[in-house]
Every structure is written in structure tokens, then in C-alpha cells.
BAPASE-198526 format. One record per residue (C-alpha): residue number from 1; x, y, z. Coordinates in pm, 1 decimal, padded with zeros to 6 digits. Layout:
  pos         x         y         z
  NUM         X         Y         Z
...
END
This chain:
  pos         x         y         z
    1  -00467.4  -01800.6   00581.2
    2  -00297.3  -02172.5   00587.4
    3   00043.6  -02009.7   00628.4
    4   00132.2  -01613.1   00795.1
    5  -00041.4  -01380.0   00563.1
    6  -00070.5  -01019.3   00500.1
    7  -00330.1  -00781.7   00423.7
    8  -00211.1  -00481.8   00346.8
    9  -00416.9  -00202.5   00188.5
   10  -00154.4  -00013.3  -00059.2
   11  -00051.1   00195.8   00184.9
   12   00073.9   00548.7   00107.2
   13   00112.7   00876.6   00273.9
   14  -00214.8   00995.0   00358.5
   15  -00265.8   01375.5   00521.3
   16  -00351.2   01328.5   00881.5
   17  -00288.9   01720.0   01012.1
   18  -00074.8   01945.8   00843.9
   19   00216.3   01715.3   00736.2
   20   00129.6   01352.5   00535.4
   21   00205.1   01063.5   00762.2
   22   00196.8   00677.2   00689.0
   23  -00073.5   00551.6   00827.9
   24   00032.5   00161.0   00876.4
   25  -00068.9  -00062.7   01129.6
   26   00022.0  -00413.3   01172.5
   27  -00185.0  -00656.0   01406.9
   28   00020.5  -00948.9   01542.6
   29  -00259.2  -01116.7   01742.6
   30  -00239.7  -01468.1   01917.6
   31  -00474.0  -01610.7   01716.4
   32  -00538.5  -01896.3   01961.0
   33  -00607.6  -01892.7   02368.6
   34  -00215.1  -01970.6   02367.1
   35   00037.5  -01839.4   02143.8
   36   00118.3  -02041.8   01818.5
   37   00376.7  -02026.0   01587.4
   38   00100.7  -01942.2   01297.7
   39  -00011.8  -01667.6   01397.5
   40  -00241.4  -01453.8   01194.0
   41  -00091.9  -01117.3   01096.9
   42  -00211.1  -00886.7   00956.2
   43  -00116.9  -00506.3   00828.2
   44  -00329.8  -00240.7   00680.1
   45  -00282.4   00122.6   00572.6
   46  -00606.8   00229.8   00686.0
   47  -00780.3   00512.4   00463.3
   48  -00998.8   00820.6   00592.1
   49  -01336.7   00758.2   00563.4
   50  -01511.7   00778.0   00232.9
   51  -01665.5   00530.0  -00045.7
   52  -01636.1   00407.0  -00360.6
   53  -01702.6   00660.5  -00601.5
   54  -01714.7   00667.4  -00998.2
   55  -01528.6   01005.9  -01157.9
   56  -01585.1   00883.5  -01516.7
   57  -01874.7   00921.8  -01757.8
   58  -01949.8   00559.2  -01747.4
   59  -02117.1   00365.8  -01459.5
   60  -02254.2   00010.8  -01421.0
   61  -02386.7  -00156.2  -01151.2
   62  -02140.4  -00327.9  -00941.7
   63  -02409.1  -00566.2  -00848.3
   64  -02384.0  -00739.4  -01169.6
   65  -02002.2  -00803.6  -01099.9
   66  -02091.8  -01163.9  -01009.7
   67  -02407.6  -01392.5  -00991.0
   68  -02390.4  -01427.8  -00587.3
   69  -02452.1  -01102.2  -00390.3
   70  -02510.7  -01067.0  -00010.3
   71  -02888.7  -01071.2   00110.8
   72  -02858.8  -00706.2   00258.4
   73  -02738.9  -00361.1   00179.6
   74  -02874.3  -00159.5  -00124.1
   75  -02806.3  -00069.2  -00473.3
   76  -02543.2   00196.3  -00455.0
   77  -02783.8   00499.0  -00552.8
   78  -03044.5   00411.3  -00337.4
   79  -03214.1   00707.7  -00123.1
   80  -03430.8   00546.3   00048.0
   81  -03209.5   00351.6   00291.2
   82  -02995.9   00660.4   00255.2
   83  -03326.2   00858.9   00416.8
   84  -03354.7   00607.5   00643.5
   85  -03017.6   00615.0   00807.1
   86  -03009.0   00962.4   00834.8
   87  -03327.6   00976.4   01028.5
   88  -03250.5   00697.5   01248.0
   89  -02893.3   00866.1   01369.3
   90  -03064.3   01193.9   01397.7
   91  -03294.4   00983.2   01665.3
   92  -02955.8   00844.3   01827.8
   93  -02767.4   01125.0   01871.6
   94  -02647.5   01287.8   01587.6
   95  -02699.9   01682.2   01583.5
   96  -02868.0   01865.1   01304.2
   97  -02666.2   01907.4   01009.8
   98  -02628.9   02120.8   00743.7
   99  -02584.8   01834.6   00430.7
  100  -02808.4   01581.1   00349.4
  101  -02777.8   01217.8   00140.9
  102  -02889.5   01306.4  -00235.4
  103  -02817.3   01122.8  -00564.0
  104  -02511.3   01300.7  -00758.9
  105  -02303.1   01349.3  -01047.3
  106  -01975.2   01199.3  -00843.8
  107  -02013.0   00887.2  -00624.1
  108  -02394.4   00788.6  -00701.1
  109  -02474.7   00911.8  -00303.0
  110  -02311.5   01188.3  -00155.2
  111  -02347.3   01462.7   00085.1
  112  -02480.8   01785.1  -00013.4
  113  -02481.2   02131.7   00123.5
  114  -02847.7   02237.9   00220.4
  115  -02723.2   02568.7   00377.5
  116  -02450.9   02811.3   00293.3
  117  -02112.1   02636.4   00427.7
  118  -01790.2   02861.0   00536.3
  119  -01456.5   02781.0   00475.2
  120  -01318.9   02640.2   00808.4
  121  -01606.3   02545.6   00963.3
  122  -01681.6   02207.0   01139.6
  123  -01952.0   01992.7   01016.3
  124  -02056.9   01649.1   01097.0
  125  -02014.9   01618.5   01488.8
  126  -02074.5   01243.0   01473.0
  127  -02057.0   01091.2   01867.1
  128  -01892.4   00781.3   01944.6
  129  -02203.9   00620.6   02036.5
  130  -02263.4   00586.0   01685.8
  131  -01928.6   00442.4   01602.6
  132  -01886.9   00057.7   01500.0
  133  -01534.0  -00041.2   01678.7
  134  -01395.0  -00339.0   01807.8
  135  -01549.4  -00278.7   02117.8
  136  -01894.4  -00227.8   01976.9
  137  -02163.0  -00444.5   02182.2
  138  -02264.9  -00748.2   01978.1
  139  -02621.8  -00862.0   01909.3
  140  -02476.9  -01225.7   01953.6
  141  -02231.5  -01157.8   02250.6
  142  -02114.9  -01510.7   02266.8
  143  -01976.9  -01481.3   01918.0
  144  -01796.8  -01161.3   02013.5
  145  -01682.6  -01359.7   02338.6
  146  -01516.4  -01641.2   02136.0
  147  -01309.4  -01400.0   01901.4
  148  -01179.2  -01207.6   02172.0
  149  -01058.7  -01542.7   02317.1
  150  -00859.6  -01596.6   02028.4
  151  -00745.6  -01257.4   01992.1
  152  -00867.7  -01175.9   01656.7
  153  -00715.3  -00843.8   01545.8
  154  -00923.4  -00508.1   01451.0
  155  -00985.7  -00583.2   01063.8
  156  -01091.1  -00949.5   01075.1
  157  -01291.2  -00887.1   01421.7
  158  -01463.2  -00572.5   01262.7
  159  -01520.0  -00769.0   00926.4
  160  -01674.8  -01049.4   01167.6
  161  -01883.1  -00832.2   01337.8
  162  -02028.1  -00668.3   01026.9
  163  -02131.1  -00999.4   00871.6
  164  -02275.6  -01084.1   01225.0
  165  -02479.5  -00789.6   01253.7
  166  -02614.8  -00833.3   00929.3
  167  -02743.9  -01164.5   00998.4
  168  -02913.2  -01035.6   01261.3
  169  -03045.9  -00772.0   01051.0
  170  -03382.7  -00707.3   01209.5
  171  -03262.2  -00694.0   01584.5
  172  -02938.4  -00545.0   01512.9
  173  -02901.4  -00193.3   01634.1
  174  -02699.1  -00143.1   01289.6
  175  -02967.0  -00254.2   01081.7
  176  -03022.3   00094.7   00911.1
  177  -02697.8   00129.5   00878.8
  178  -02627.5  -00207.4   00716.8
  179  -02911.5  -00154.5   00482.2
  180  -02756.6   00131.0   00350.4
  181  -02456.1  -00014.3   00282.4
  182  -02365.0  -00073.2  -00065.5
  183  -02482.1  -00492.1  -00163.4
  184  -02134.6  -00526.4  -00364.6
  185  -01899.7  -00208.6  -00291.3
  186  -01672.8  -00129.5  -00554.5
  187  -01354.8  -00290.9  -00548.4
  188  -01087.1  -00465.0  -00682.0
  189  -01174.8  -00780.5  -00469.2
  190  -01480.9  -00850.1  -00715.0
  191  -01275.1  -00901.2  -01047.1
  192  -01182.2  -01237.9  -01133.9
  193  -00824.2  -01319.2  -01172.4
  194  -00884.3  -01321.7  -01543.1
  195  -01036.5  -00925.6  -01537.7
  196  -00730.4  -00853.4  -01354.9
  197  -00476.7  -01005.3  -01601.3
  198  -00672.7  -00833.8  -01851.4
  199  -00710.9  -00524.3  -01805.3
  200  -00427.1  -00464.4  -01560.3
  201  -00136.5  -00632.6  -01689.0
  202   00075.1  -00321.3  -01755.4
  203   00041.8  -00180.3  -01451.0
  204   00151.7  -00311.7  -01109.5
  205  -00196.1  -00238.1  -00936.9
  206  -00245.1  -00572.5  -01068.1
  207  -00007.3  -00769.8  -00847.5
  208  -00094.2  -00586.1  -00566.0
  209  -00505.0  -00653.1  -00618.7
  210  -00388.3  -01039.4  -00656.5
  211  -00211.5  -01032.5  -00316.7
  212  -00545.5  -00834.7  -00149.5
  213  -00746.0  -01098.8  -00288.6
  214  -00513.4  -01385.2  -00183.9
  215  -00496.9  -01224.9   00167.9
  216  -00860.1  -01175.1   00229.2
  217  -00924.8  -01534.0   00117.4
  218  -00657.8  -01635.2   00331.8
  219  -00812.0  -01453.7   00651.5
  220  -01156.6  -01603.7   00578.5
  221  -00987.4  -02003.0   00591.9
  222  -00804.0  -01927.4   00876.0
  223  -01095.0  -01758.9   01064.3
  224  -01293.9  -02070.9   00918.8
  225  -01060.7  -02301.9   00982.8
  226  -00980.2  -02202.3   01365.9
  227  -01301.0  -02043.1   01476.3
  228  -01603.8  -02084.6   01274.4
  229  -01564.5  -02485.0   01201.1
  230  -01533.5  -02494.3   01601.0
  231  -01853.1  -02322.0   01675.2
  232  -02107.2  -02332.6   01371.7
  233  -02382.2  -02252.9   01627.1
  234  -02276.5  -01895.8   01647.2
  235  -02115.7  -01870.5   01303.8
  236  -02304.0  -02078.6   01040.8
  237  -02173.0  -02118.9   00707.0
  238  -02450.9  -01969.2   00536.8
  239  -02384.3  -01644.0   00692.8
  240  -01962.3  -01679.8   00712.4
  241  -01870.7  -01749.9   00414.2
  242  -01626.0  -01621.8   00146.5
  243  -01901.0  -01427.6  -00018.6
  244  -01982.5  -01222.8   00287.7
  245  -01585.5  -01185.6   00399.7
  246  -01532.2  -01000.5   00038.4
  247  -01784.6  -00784.9   00104.2
  248  -01731.9  -00727.7   00466.1
  249  -01340.9  -00651.1   00377.6
  250  -01474.1  -00432.4   00070.6
  251  -01637.0  -00217.1   00307.2
  252  -01369.7  -00196.9   00548.5
  253  -01127.2  -00118.3   00270.5
  254  -01309.8   00177.8   00136.0
  255  -01493.0   00293.1   00483.8
  256  -01278.4   00232.3   00787.5
  257  -01143.0   00536.2   00952.3
  258  -00819.4   00625.4   01188.0
  259  -00885.4   00852.2   01448.4
  260  -00547.1   00987.4   01496.5
  261  -00685.6   01209.4   01819.1
  262  -00830.2   00889.6   01968.2
  263  -00501.8   00726.4   01980.0
  264  -00509.0   00580.0   01636.7
  265  -00846.1   00415.0   01712.1
  266  -01033.0   00263.2   01391.5
  267  -01412.8   00312.6   01359.6
  268  -01690.3   00280.7   01132.7
  269  -01825.2   00624.6   01126.5
  270  -02140.8   00607.5   00970.3
  271  -02314.5   00909.7   00798.6
  272  -01930.8   01029.7   00779.4
  273  -01855.2   00772.3   00521.5
  274  -02085.9   00877.5   00330.6
  275  -01858.3   01167.1   00198.4
  276  -01706.3   01145.4  -00171.2
  277  -01375.6   01195.0  -00223.1
  278  -01221.7   01484.8  -00425.2
  279  -00847.3   01526.5  -00508.7
  280  -00897.5   01937.8  -00476.7
  281  -00978.4   01937.0  -00110.9
  282  -00745.5   01801.5   00191.4
  283  -00975.7   01815.6   00464.8
  284  -00964.2   01474.2   00660.6
  285  -01157.1   01327.1   00969.6
  286  -01066.3   01364.3   01303.2
  287  -01226.7   01305.5   01658.3
  288  -01242.8   01651.4   01786.5
  289  -01239.6   01635.0   02169.2
  290  -01410.2   01959.9   02243.8
  291  -01745.4   01873.0   02088.9
  292  -01694.4   01484.2   02126.2
  293  -01753.2   01372.0   01780.6
  294  -01593.3   01326.6   01447.0
  295  -01589.2   01646.1   01267.1
  296  -01370.8   01796.7   00956.1
  297  -01283.3   02129.6   00886.8
  298  -01364.5   02260.2   00543.3
  299  -01122.1   02370.4   00312.4
  300  -01370.9   02578.4   00096.4
  301  -01708.7   02716.5   00105.3
  302  -02024.9   02554.2  -00013.5
  303  -02336.0   02698.5  -00169.1
  304  -02644.2   02509.1  -00111.5
  305  -02693.3   02189.5  -00345.5
  306  -02334.8   02132.8  -00399.3
  307  -02200.5   01829.7  -00300.0
  308  -01915.5   01868.2  -00013.7
  309  -01577.0   01666.7  -00040.9
  310  -01286.5   01519.1   00183.1
  311  -00986.5   01369.5   00117.4
  312  -00914.8   01016.4   00119.7
  313  -00548.3   01051.2   00129.0
  314  -00262.3   01129.3  -00068.6
  315  -00308.3   00821.4  -00305.2
  316  -00187.2   00750.9  -00631.4
  317  -00491.6   00707.3  -00885.4
  318  -00400.2   00305.1  -00868.8
  319  -00437.6   00315.9  -00498.0
  320  -00775.9   00467.6  -00549.6
  321  -00870.6   00242.2  -00777.4
  322  -00762.5  -00058.0  -00537.8
  323  -00931.6   00048.7  -00231.5
  324  -01250.6   00244.7  -00371.9
  325  -01308.5   00111.8  -00714.9
  326  -01296.1   00461.1  -00938.2
  327  -00980.7   00630.6  -01100.0
  328  -01009.4   01028.9  -01090.2
  329  -01013.1   01208.8  -01438.4
  330  -00632.7   01241.9  -01597.8
  331  -00431.1   01498.2  -01467.9
  332  -00649.6   01606.0  -01153.4
  333  -00490.6   01434.4  -00918.8
  334  -00150.8   01613.1  -00818.0
  335  -00067.4   01316.5  -00592.8
  336  -00075.1   01073.3  -00856.2
  337   00222.5   00797.2  -00920.5
  338   00312.8   00486.6  -01106.0
  339   00500.7   00185.2  -00962.9
  340   00856.5   00108.9  -01181.5
  341   00971.1  -00189.0  -01118.2
  342   01374.9  -00226.8  -01118.2
  343   01535.5  -00527.9  -01119.6
  344   01917.1  -00670.1  -01121.8
  345   02047.5  -00853.4  -01405.1
  346   02096.2  -01227.2  -01301.6
  347   02392.8  -01187.8  -01553.6
  348   02573.3  -00926.8  -01329.7
  349   02874.2  -01074.1  -01243.8
  350   02827.7  -00908.5  -00917.8
  351   02442.7  -01042.3  -00904.3
  352   02526.0  -01205.7  -00544.5
  353   02692.5  -00960.6  -00382.4
  354   02462.2  -00697.1  -00448.9
  355   02146.1  -00899.5  -00378.5
  356   02314.4  -00969.2  -00030.6
  357   02371.1  -00579.4   00012.4
  358   01991.9  -00521.8  -00090.3
  359   01854.2  -00822.4   00115.4
  360   02065.2  -00665.4   00435.8
  361   01836.5  -00341.5   00411.7
  362   01504.8  -00509.7   00335.7
  363   01523.4  -00487.8  -00055.2
  364   01491.2  -00769.6  -00318.9
  365   01643.3  -00781.2  -00657.5
  366   01307.4  -00654.5  -00795.1
  367   01185.9  -00381.6  -00642.3
  368   00923.9  -00098.4  -00727.6
  369   00964.3   00276.7  -00681.5
  370   00736.6   00541.9  -00706.8
  371   00722.0   00781.4  -00987.4
  372   00534.6   01115.3  -01019.9
  373   00488.3   01368.9  -01293.8
  374   00785.0   01578.0  -01104.9
  375   01010.2   01291.2  -01086.6
  376   01104.7   01001.1  -00868.2
  377   01252.4   00921.1  -00536.6
  378   01691.7   00927.6  -00447.1
  379   01622.6   00563.6  -00355.9
  380   01563.5   00480.0  -00730.3
  381   01840.9   00647.2  -00836.1
  382   02040.6   00463.3  -00573.8
  383   01911.6   00118.2  -00709.1
  384   02005.6   00227.3  -01044.0
  385   02341.2   00297.8  -00919.4
  386   02358.7  -00063.2  -00790.8
  387   02215.8  -00193.5  -01056.3
  388   02471.4  -00069.2  -01285.1
  389   02781.3  -00050.2  -01086.5
  390   03113.5  -00249.3  -01191.5
  391   03294.8  -00498.5  -00995.2
  392   03529.4  -00244.6  -00902.6
  393   03264.6  -00088.2  -00702.5
  394   03206.3  -00375.1  -00466.0
  395   03336.1  -00142.9  -00153.8
  396   03049.3   00079.1  -00260.2
  397   02765.0  -00187.3  -00274.6
  398   02671.9  -00159.2   00091.6
  399   02611.8   00254.1   00080.4
  400   02428.3   00245.1  -00228.2
  401   02201.5  -00031.3  -00113.9
  402   02156.3   00144.2   00213.4
  403   02108.3   00468.6   00002.6
  404   01811.0   00270.5  -00219.6
  405   01615.1   00179.5   00120.7
  406   01489.9   00402.4   00450.5
  407   01689.6   00240.5   00667.9
  408   01995.1   00489.2   00664.3
  409   02088.4   00808.1   00845.7
  410   02340.8   00895.3   00607.6
  411   02284.8   01119.6   00328.1
  412   02068.6   00936.2   00050.7
  413   02127.2   01122.9  -00258.4
  414   02446.7   00990.3  -00284.3
  415   02625.8   01074.8  -00667.3
  416   02864.1   00876.0  -00893.5
  417   02946.0   01080.6  -01207.5
  418   03170.6   00771.5  -01356.4
  419   02834.0   00578.2  -01399.4
  420   02542.6   00823.4  -01356.8
  421   02502.4   00784.5  -01719.7
  422   02429.1   00445.2  -01732.3
  423   02231.7   00445.4  -01443.9
  424   01993.9   00688.2  -01607.7
  425   01996.2   00486.1  -01905.3
  426   01895.9   00179.6  -01702.9
  427   01587.7   00360.4  -01586.8
  428   01513.7   00489.1  -01924.1
  429   01516.2   00145.3  -02028.0
  430   01318.8   00070.8  -01793.1
  431   01024.3   00321.2  -01830.7
  432   01045.0   00266.5  -02223.6
  433   00949.8  -00080.3  -02174.4
  434   00668.5  -00006.2  -01918.6
  435   00531.8   00208.8  -02172.0
  436   00531.2  -00005.4  -02444.6
  437   00321.1  -00241.4  -02190.1
  438   00096.3   00029.9  -02140.2
  439   00069.2   00151.3  -02524.3
  440  -00007.1  -00189.9  -02617.3
  441  -00307.6  -00246.4  -02368.1
  442  -00447.5   00114.3  -02483.2
  443  -00394.9   00000.0  -02866.7
  444  -00613.5  -00320.6  -02819.5
  445  -00867.8  -00218.0  -02566.1
  446  -01075.7  -00081.0  -02853.8
  447  -01073.3  -00454.3  -03006.1
  448  -01107.4  -00669.5  -02688.4
  449  -01366.8  -00946.6  -02676.9
  450  -01633.0  -00828.6  -02498.6
  451  -01896.9  -01094.4  -02631.9
  452  -02088.0  -01201.3  -02330.2
  453  -02476.9  -01305.2  -02363.0
  454  -02553.9  -01099.3  -02029.8
  455  -02659.1  -00745.3  -02097.2
  456  -02559.0  -00704.5  -01712.3
  457  -02240.1  -00850.3  -01756.5
  458  -02162.2  -00659.7  -02085.6
  459  -02222.8  -00321.4  -01900.6
  460  -01970.1  -00467.7  -01638.4
  461  -01719.1  -00570.5  -01888.0
  462  -01730.7  -00218.0  -02057.8
  463  -01711.9  -00051.9  -01706.4
  464  -01396.3  -00234.8  -01598.1
  465  -01222.9  -00196.6  -01931.6
  466  -01307.9   00194.1  -01901.6
  467  -01128.2   00195.9  -01545.2
  468  -00837.6   00031.9  -01672.8
  469  -00807.5   00227.9  -01960.5
  470  -00835.3   00541.9  -01714.7
  471  -00559.8   00390.9  -01477.3
  472  -00341.4   00281.8  -01768.7
  473  -00379.6   00640.9  -01971.7
  474  -00269.3   00804.8  -01637.5
  475   00036.8   00620.8  -01555.2
  476   00137.8   00624.3  -01908.2
  477   00135.2   00988.3  -01912.7
  478   00397.0   00997.4  -01588.5
  479   00633.8   00750.7  -01722.3
  480   00586.8   00949.1  -02054.7
  481   00726.9   01259.3  -01850.0
  482   00992.4   01047.4  -01703.3
  483   01111.5   00955.3  -02030.1
  484   01120.9   01315.9  -02115.6
  485   01314.5   01412.3  -01807.3
  486   01562.2   01105.0  -01860.8
  487   01660.7   01169.1  -02257.5
  488   01676.2   01538.3  -02158.3
  489   01932.1   01449.0  -01907.0
  490   02120.1   01218.2  -02090.6
  491   02139.5   01433.8  -02384.2
  492   02323.6   01701.0  -02160.3
  493   02554.2   01490.1  -02052.9
  494   02649.7   01342.7  -02348.0
  495   02669.6   01682.8  -02518.2
  496   02866.8   01740.4  -02263.1
  497   03103.4   01471.1  -02270.0
  498   03143.1   01548.3  -02623.8
  499   03218.9   01938.4  -02563.2
  500   03486.1   01807.0  -02316.9
  501   03617.3   01624.9  -02627.5
  502   03635.6   01890.8  -02832.5
  503   03820.9   02093.6  -02604.9
  504   04099.9   01850.4  -02514.1
  505   04135.3   01794.2  -02876.7
  506   04158.0   02126.2  -02896.2
  507   04444.8   02167.2  -02659.8
  508   04597.4   01902.4  -02792.0
  509   04648.5   02024.7  -03121.3
  510   04766.2   02346.5  -03025.3
  511   05073.6   02138.7  -02891.7
  512   05127.5   01893.3  -03233.7
END
């Protein structure tokens, strides 16, 4: 982080209670003993517990992603390490469980019911003693004191803590937990720039992945410049390096939990993070004060041998790929959406006035809006109104820009019948341009050059290609639906105008 950077985890609404809420946390630390203009900023949408899983038929060992991997952890389907973890947890306060870690069809490893589990039953009961938080005790207390002296915020602090404990593997209290973590998490952090450009060119997730990779890289560089290089005895480079930080942030993005009942505290919760995600459940993790542990309440019954699931939040397929490295089967995620990029035309006579109006409300001349299978937000329509509005509507620019943002208390669902056709056509043109990009990728994907010499790398290429095809197929499906809706609305408007014209001509003929 050579300048001020922002780390974010793609943060959509997440189910926390009966209603969904946006779990975003902005950390603005003073990254030196005294305030500094170059204070590190980290913004992260914290997801519910869970791990990277695959919902598609093609699987591969992600440890084949690069030549270099961390020296700790295990393969994603290791049961031996998971069994040792369960035994250690039981010895340290985890009560008897109705679930056990097993190899599963969805997610390599998962928690499977060993007894009948009723709908509405509370499970887990992981005590706070087994949480990893910003207040956890360090195996190297001096390292922890240095980070606290520099007021390092929770995310990079936890990332550093995880690496530090891994470096003390045999003497660390968390050795069994670290040994059970994947040696290389499923994460877009491990995709190369060329892979992102090649496989995700059509999707807006590509840009978000690039930003995340750059932000993780910048976070490490800033920590290294400001702290690690000054305290090499505490932070040796062979342990605290870019590769280990990529690993630790991959673990945090896929496993860190925000606990609303503990004041929004973030934590890694061993055992609970072995639960896999299902789009068909809505139950989530939280701290239960009465039982003094992290629990979740089932929203369906499970028979012995069935895998037990939780929800990682109301995320799109792209967001699930971004943080967890998997894409649900097409049509199975009711929360799926695709980001549609809209832009003002630079040739617009009122480009500057419109840009100024957007800037006033925190928007830019190129803006993305989520489109779901059921439709799109009113903000998208307002942006389209602004994009096509003529100079005669200058006085309305501020009102329309406010409606395109979420920074207004006035009614956002504004309508301008005189330019509605142009606005809908503007959106349709953008939708069809995006569909064209997806279709081109999917048509060409069958003939992609997968000529690599290593069988492991070949397997990886096939794996990444399949993930990209799954994502692009699901996002294009949503755009096809939007295209259909837009064409129908435009047809109705135009047929209505034609009918009105015919009626007008009929009246005129009466008087001729």
C-alpha cells in the first residue's frame, strides 16, 4: 500500500437476522505511533463463516495453482487433519456434537449429521475460548505488541496473526486448526492477471478481483515497509512475505465471521467454518448469550449422513466466486445478480453538468448497477434518465442524480414519460452489448488454448475455465431476461404511441 488503499470483499447484503443488512466495516487506523496522512484504510464486507467449495462437477486441487505454496495447512479434502482438529477442539471446550467432518460431494469436506437433527434446533455451541480475534494471545507477544503500537486494524492484524502462529506451528495453540486449513484456499487471489483477463473478460467480477489482488498486495507492501522491515527479528521475511499474506487473506475472506450479538466483532471460529454454503438455506452464525457460544439454528431437518449447510449471505454467483472460489449451479441461487455498467456519453452536450450532478451524490460517469432475474433497482433507471436527458431538462439533473444514488430522502422512483423510451433503449443497448461479450467468450471457450506441459497445470486451466463458463452462463441468463423485459416494454410504448397516432388521425379525418 504505497498510497491509501481500500480492501473490500465485494459486499452485498448479508442475512443477519430476519432482514438483510449490509455488513461493511471501514477501518481507518493510525498506522504509526502518531497520526499520519498516509493512514492505511481498509474496507471489508465481512461474510459469514464458511469455506471455499465447488458446486460443479469439475474439481481440481487448487494447490496446483502456483509453484509456491505455504509450508503449513493441508489438501482441501484432508480428513486426517480435520479429525485431529475435532479431537483438539473437544479437549478444549467444544461440547459433544451431532455432526462430524466428512468428505462430501459439495465442498470436499463438510459437517455431516451423525444423528437426527430437527428443524429449529441449535447446533455448534463453539465457546469464545476457541475464537481467533484481534485480542487473541500471540505465541510471540512482542510481535503482537508492535502491531498494536502501530494501531493496525483487525483485518491485517488477523492476517499477520495467522501467519505468525503458523510460523510457530509446533508451539502455537492453534497448530491443529492451522494444520486443518487448506494450504491454498479457493480464491480469485490465486488467479493470475492473464487468467482473469482471459476467463473473466465479460464479467465485472474481473475488475473487482483485480482491485482485491492489488489491495492485498498493497496492504502487504505497507506492512512490510512500515513494520516488518524495521523489526526483522520478529517478522522474518521467509515467514512474512507476499505468498503467506495471499494465503492468510484468502483464509480471512472465506472464513471470517461477523457476530452481530457480540457488537459486530469479527472472528475466525474453528469447526463452525467447516460448514458449507447452500443457496436453499438462510440460517447463519451468531453468538448466543444464553449458551455462551457461536450457534446456528437449522431451518430444515437433517437425517444421519446428510451434509448440514448454512448461508454465506445473500450473495450473487460472482461474489461467491470472488471470496469463496465456487459458482452454484445455474438457476439455483435466488440472490444471483449481474453488474451492468452504464456510462454517460462524452459527446453529450451536457456531459459536464451531468458529471457534476453525479459527483455531488458520490456517483461517476461510469457506474455499475445490479440486475437480477426479477428486474433492476430504481437507481439504474434514474441513471438512464440522466444519461438520455436533453439540455432542456438541466434543472432536473440534480434531482435525477440524487434518485440514482441512495443519498436522498425524496422518492427515488421518478418517472419522465417524455424520455422513458430513450432511457429504456439506452439500458437495452448496454444489456445487449454485455450479452455479446458473454456470448463471444462462451462460443470461443471450447477452442481455448490449454496447451501446457504440466498435467497439474492443465487440470488447473480446465478448472478455472469451467468456473468462468459457469459464472458467465449464469450472468448471461440474467441479462437475457432483462433483454426480454426491456424489449417488451419498448414494444408496448411504441405500439401505444402508434395507437394514439391512429386515433388522432381518425379524429382529424372526421373534421376534414
